[in-house]
C-alpha positions in Angstrom: 113.1 103.1 22.7 113.6 99.5 23.9 116.5 100.5 26.0 114.4 103.0 27.8 111.6 100.6 28.7 113.9 98.0 30.5 114.7 100.2 33.5 111.0 100.9 34.0 110.2 97.1 34.1 113.0 96.5 36.7 111.7 99.3 38.9 108.1 97.9 38.8 109.5 94.4 39.7 111.5 95.9 42.7 108.4 97.7 43.9 106.3 94.6 43.7 108.8 92.5 45.6 109.1 95.2 48.3 105.3 95.3 48.8 105.2 91.5 49.0 108.0 91.5 51.5 106.2 94.1 53.6 102.9 92.1 53.6 104.8 89.0 54.8 106.6 90.9 57.6 103.3 92.5 58.8 101.6 89.1 58.8 104.5 87.6 60.7 104.4 90.4 63.3 100.6 90.1 63.7 100.9 86.3 64.2 103.6 86.8 66.9 101.3 89.4 68.5 98.5 86.9 68.8 100.7 84.2 70.1 102.6 86.0 72.7 100.2 88.6 74.0 98.8 87.3 77.3 95.1 86.5 77.0 92.3 86.9 79.5 92.6 83.4 80.9 95.0 84.4 83.8 92.1 86.4 85.3 91.1 83.1 87.0 93.9 83.7 89.4 91.7 85.9 91.5 90.0 82.7 92.7 86.3 82.0 92.9 84.4 85.3 93.0 81.3 83.3 94.1 82.6 82.3 97.5 80.0 81.0 100.0 78.4 83.6 102.2 79.4 83.7 105.8 82.6 81.7 105.5 83.8 83.1 108.8 80.7 81.9 110.8 81.0 78.8 113.0 78.1 76.3 113.4 75.5 78.2 115.6 75.7 77.3 119.3 72.3 76.2 120.7 70.7 78.6 123.1 72.9 81.5 122.1 71.8 84.8 120.5 73.5 85.7 117.2 74.0 89.4 116.8 75.3 91.3 113.8 77.1 94.6 114.1 79.0 96.6 111.6 82.0 94.5 110.5 81.4 91.5 112.7 79.0 88.8 114.0 78.9 87.6 117.6 77.3 84.7 119.5 76.3 85.8 123.0 76.5 83.4 125.9 74.1 84.7 128.5 75.1 82.6 131.5 78.7 83.9 131.2 77.8 87.4 129.9 80.4 87.3 127.2 80.4 86.3 123.5 81.5 82.7 122.8 82.8 83.9 119.5 83.2 87.0 117.3 83.6 86.3 113.6 84.5 88.6 110.8 86.3 89.0 107.5 89.4 91.2 107.7 90.7 92.7 104.4 93.9 94.5 103.4 91.9 97.7 102.9 90.4 97.5 106.3 93.7 97.1 108.2 94.9 100.2 106.4 91.9 102.2 107.4 92.6 105.8 108.4 90.4 106.4 111.5 91.8 106.9 115.0 90.6 104.9 117.9 87.5 106.5 119.5 86.6 104.9 122.9 82.8 104.5 123.1 82.3 101.7 125.7 78.6 101.0 126.3 76.1 98.2 126.8 74.8 96.4 123.7 71.1 97.2 123.2 70.8 94.2 120.8 71.4 91.6 123.5 67.9 90.4 124.4 68.7 89.6 128.0 71.0 92.5 128.5 74.7 92.6 128.1 77.5 93.2 130.6 77.9 96.9 131.6 80.8 99.3 132.3 80.0 99.0 136.0 80.7 95.3 135.9 84.4 96.0 135.1 84.9 99.0 137.4 87.3 98.2 140.3 87.6 94.6 139.1 91.3 94.8 138.1 90.6 93.4 134.6 90.8 95.2 131.3 87.8 95.4 129.0 89.5 93.3 126.3 88.2 93.5 122.8 87.5 90.4 120.8 87.4 92.2 117.4 90.0 94.9 118.0 89.2 98.5 117.4 92.3 98.6 115.1 90.5 96.2 112.8 87.6 98.6 112.5 89.4 101.8 111.5 87.7 101.7 108.0 84.4 103.1 109.2 83.1 105.5 111.9 80.2 103.2 112.6 82.4 100.1 112.6 84.8 101.7 115.1 81.9 102.7 117.3 80.4 99.2 117.2 83.6 97.6 118.3 83.1 99.2 121.8 79.8 97.4 122.6 80.3 95.5 125.9 79.2 92.3 124.1 82.6 92.5 122.3 84.5 92.7 125.6 85.8 90.1 128.0 87.7 90.4 131.3 91.4 90.2 130.4 94.5 90.5 132.6 96.1 93.8 131.8 99.5 92.3 130.8 97.7 89.9 128.5 95.4 92.4 126.8 98.2 95.0 126.3 100.9 92.4 125.7 100.7 89.1 123.9 97.0 89.4 122.9 97.7 92.8 121.2 100.7 91.3 119.5 98.6 88.5 118.1 96.0 90.9 116.8 98.8 92.9 115.0 100.1 89.7 113.5 96.7 88.8 112.2 96.5 92.2 110.5 99.8 91.3 108.7 98.1 88.1 107.6 95.2 90.1 106.1 97.6 92.7 104.5 99.7 90.0 102.9 96.9 87.7 101.7 94.3 90.3 100.7 91.7 89.0 103.1 91.4 86.5 106.0 88.5 85.1 108.0 88.9 85.4 111.7 87.0 83.8 114.7 88.0 84.7 118.2 86.7 84.5 121.7 87.1 83.0 125.2 87.4 79.3 126.0 84.2 78.5 128.0 84.6 74.8 128.5 87.1 74.7 131.4 85.1 76.4 134.2 84.1 77.1 136.9 85.2 80.7 136.5 85.8 83.7 138.7 83.1 86.4 138.0 83.1 90.2 138.2 80.3 92.8 138.7 76.6 92.6 139.4 76.0 90.7 136.2 78.6 88.0 137.2 80.7 88.3 134.0 82.9 85.2 133.7 86.7 85.7 133.7 88.1 83.3 131.1 91.2 81.2 131.8 92.1 81.0 128.1 91.4 82.7 124.8 91.5 81.4 121.2 91.7 82.7 117.7 91.5 80.9 114.3 92.4 82.4 111.0 91.6 81.2 107.5 92.7 82.3 104.0 90.5 81.0 101.2 90.1 82.4 97.7 88.2 79.6 96.1 91.3 77.9 94.8 93.8 77.8 97.7 93.4 77.7 101.4 95.4 77.7 104.6 94.4 78.1 108.3 95.9 78.4 111.7 94.7 78.5 115.3 95.9 79.9 118.6 95.3 79.1 122.2 96.6 81.5 124.9 96.2 81.6 128.7 94.8 84.8 130.1 98.1 86.0 131.5 101.1 88.0 130.3 103.8 86.4 128.3 107.1 87.2 126.7 107.0 84.3 124.3 106.7 84.9 120.5 103.2 84.8 119.1 104.0 81.7 117.0 104.6 79.6 120.0 100.9 79.6 120.7 99.9 78.4 117.2 98.0 75.1 117.0 95.9 73.3 114.3 92.3 74.6 114.1 91.2 71.1 115.0 92.8 71.5 118.4 90.9 74.8 119.0 87.7 73.0 118.0 88.4 70.2 120.5 89.1 72.7 123.3 86.1 75.1 122.6 83.5 72.7 121.3 82.9 75.0 118.3 82.8 73.9 114.7 84.7 76.4 112.5 84.3 77.2 108.8 81.4 74.8 108.0 80.8 76.7 104.7 84.0 75.4 103.2 83.9 72.3 101.0 84.3 69.3 103.3 87.7 68.2 101.8 89.2 71.7 102.2 87.8 72.1 105.7 89.3 68.8 106.8 92.7 69.5 105.2 93.3 73.0 106.5 92.0 72.3 110.0 94.1 69.2 110.6 97.5 70.9 110.5 99.2 74.2 109.9 102.5 75.5 108.3 104.1 78.3 110.3 106.3 79.2 107.2 103.1 80.0 105.2 102.5 83.1 107.4 104.5 86.3 108.1 104.9 86.8 111.8 105.6 90.5 111.7 103.4 92.8 113.8 101.5 95.0 111.4 102.2 98.7 111.1 99.9 100.8 108.9 101.4 101.4 105.5 103.3 98.0 105.5 103.8 96.6 102.0 102.5 93.1 101.5 105.3 90.6 101.9 103.7 87.7 100.1 102.3 87.5 96.5 99.3 85.3 97.4 96.8 88.0 96.5 95.4 86.9 93.1 93.9 90.2 92.4 97.3 92.0 92.7 98.8 89.3 90.4 96.1 89.9 87.9 96.7 93.7 88.0 100.4 93.0 87.2 99.5 90.7 84.4 97.0 93.2 82.9 99.5 96.0 83.2 102.2 94.0 81.4 99.7 93.1 78.7 98.8 96.7 78.1 102.5 97.7 77.9 103.2 94.9 75.4 100.2 95.8 73.3 101.2 99.5 73.3 104.7 98.6 72.2 103.4 96.4 69.4 101.1 99.1 68.1 104.0 101.6 68.2 106.1 99.2 66.1 103.3 98.6 63.6 102.8 102.3 63.2 106.5 103.0 62.7 106.7 100.2 60.2 103.8 101.4 58.0 105.1 105.0 58.1 108.4 103.7 56.7 106.7 102.0 53.6 
């Protein structure tokens, strides 16, 4: 009888050791799961979701009427019958909008003193040059229509409007596509008159135009400015790049006052051409840079889910083998 009991004792000992080993392995795997699974902290990479309202808006110009249309805000300079600036946020989704251009040029009924009209431009030899481009407003039928108010137009030399100015607009769309969103202010330089005028309303013909662009997500920031003569050019867009401070000095405008003072001073004092992609945007372009924190978050979350699913699969297989 004694010889029969000994094998049973050894079997129970082996079972106990196997169970203890299994518990230890599971505990170790669970500890590794907790240590190496990415947590929720990386979500901060999206930047500050409580960004100041109206980051794109310059300091108001005394005596000018501020008007808000779908997708943009303008400041109307009545003596010159043009906007001194148009300001707007431009996002990756907006530049990839699917609407076609729909010409709808008309006077702006919101201008209290009356805006320039189509007749002012007829026979003048100048294009009705957009400040916010129609191509930046393809995300909404109303936005597209609002881009054709005459308050958004300025007299531009044809080779300028359809050449270097259009190229700059396309490059800014690349900026938005790459970075997720940018803040744009653009308009004519109105400090170097007197100016030639056109039409019954004596619309001023600017000698130069400007554009400033800011990327800011609450954590990082960069900005760049442009000054261009109202004439055709075969030079690359980047040759017209200048610090935002220089554009402020030329125009008398104060850009991006909603930024924290230290960030505003830093990004406006200089610019880094290598921080921007100079390709002219084509709808469907893939972003070249990885600055967009939201996209980086999406990648992190996707990897987290894949890792967690793999760990669950391994746990399940391990328990089934017990």
